[in-house]
N, C-alpha and C positions, 0 to 999 in steps of 0.2 A: 575925260582923261582919268584913268585910274590913278588913284593916289599911291604914291610910292611909299612902300613901307621902309622904315629905316632898317638898314642892315646892321647886324651886330657881328662884329668880328670876334670870333672865339679864339682866344689865345690859350694854347695848351700850357698847362702848368709845367714848369721845369721840374722834373723829378730827378733826384740824383740817381745816376746809373748804378745799379748793383754791381759790385765787383764780380768778375767771373770767378767761379770756383776753380781753383787749380786742382787738377786731377793728380792723385798720387801714383797712378799707374805709370810706370816708366816704360820706355821703349823696349827694353830687353829685360828678361827675367833676372839677369844678374844684377841689374840696377834697382830692382824693386825692393822695397823695405818690407820685411816681415816682422812679426812679433813672436817672442819666445812664449810657448804655451805654459811654461813653468812660472816665470816671474813677470812676463808682459813687457820686458825691455825690448827696444827696437834693435834689430840686427839685419845685416845684409843677407840677401837670399843665398849667397854663396858661402857664408860663414858656417863653419862646422860647429863651433861652440858659441853659446851665448856669453856675452861679456858680463852680464849681470849675475848669472847663477851657475854658468858652466854647463848648461844643458847641451847634450850632444844631438845635433840635428840628424846625423847619420844613424844613430841608434836611439830613436825617440822613446822606446819603451824602457831603456836602461835608466833607472832613477839616479844612479850615482854619477857625479861629475867626473871628468877625466882626472887622473892623478895629479897632473901639474896644476889644475884649477881647484883642487879640493882644498878647502880651508882647514887649517889645523884645528884639532879638537879643542874645545873650550876647556880651560883649566878647571872650571867648576864641574865638569863631567868626569873627573878622575876619582872614581870610587865613592864609597859611602862617607858621610860626615862623621866626626868624632862624637863620642858620648859625653865629652866634657861640656860644661855649661859655659856659654860665651859671656854671660853677665858676670858670673863668678870670676872668670879669668880677667875680665875688664876691671872689675873692682879690685882684685888682688894686684893687678898691674898698676892701677891708679894710686893705691894707698901704700902698698909695700912692694912695688915693682923693683925698687932699688935693691931689695933683698932677693929677688928672683922667685918670689912666692908663686907667681902665675906660671912660671916654667916648671916648678916642682909640681904644681897642680895638674898640668897636662902630661906629667910623667916624662919630663926632660931634665933629669937630675944633673947631667953634666953641664948643660948650658945654664941651669939654675945655680949651680955652684960658681960658674964664671960670673954670673950676674951678682951673686952674693959677695964674692971677693972684690970685684971691681965697682961695687955700688951701682949696679944697673948699667954696667959697661959705660961708666962715666956719665950717666944720665942720658946719653944719646940712645942707648939700647932700649931704655924704658919708653922713650917717646916713640921710637920705631915700633916697638911691640904694641903700644897703645893704638897706633894707626893700623897695624895689621889686625888686631883684634876687632877694632871698630868696623873695618871693611870686610871682615869675614875671611881673611887670608891667613890668619894665624893657624899653625898646625901643631898637632900633638906628636907624641913619640913615633906613632905609626904613619906619619905623614898624612893624616886625615884632617880636614879643615874643622876648626871649632866654629860651628855655624849657629847652633840653636841657642836662643836667648833664655829658654826656660830651664 
């Protein structure tokens, strides 16, 4: 009688099933999501304008966004900066701002006189001007920003 060999039961290891990859393709082209070639934002296939940058899908070669989507120009792009020194204006406003010296310096004599008579517009105007000068928003007589520290 032949000797029986012991049988080994092989148990398959349980492997976690990999989740099925969901396809992004939709049933109809109207439901498919596309991406803006200008900014990469997701948009629907039937959208005319990108919600991120305003890119026109019907006129893809036109780089300008539609007028209603165009952002206003930045205030920093309005003309050349002033020739006045920002550090000088800041120091004048800090030490003798209550006399309006910084306003006379940027050739604004009328408001400088108002600052002189009212002692820096009762102190509030000096603080306001210090903030404007520090942030680069203070303007000279020709409405140019006093930007340069040198």
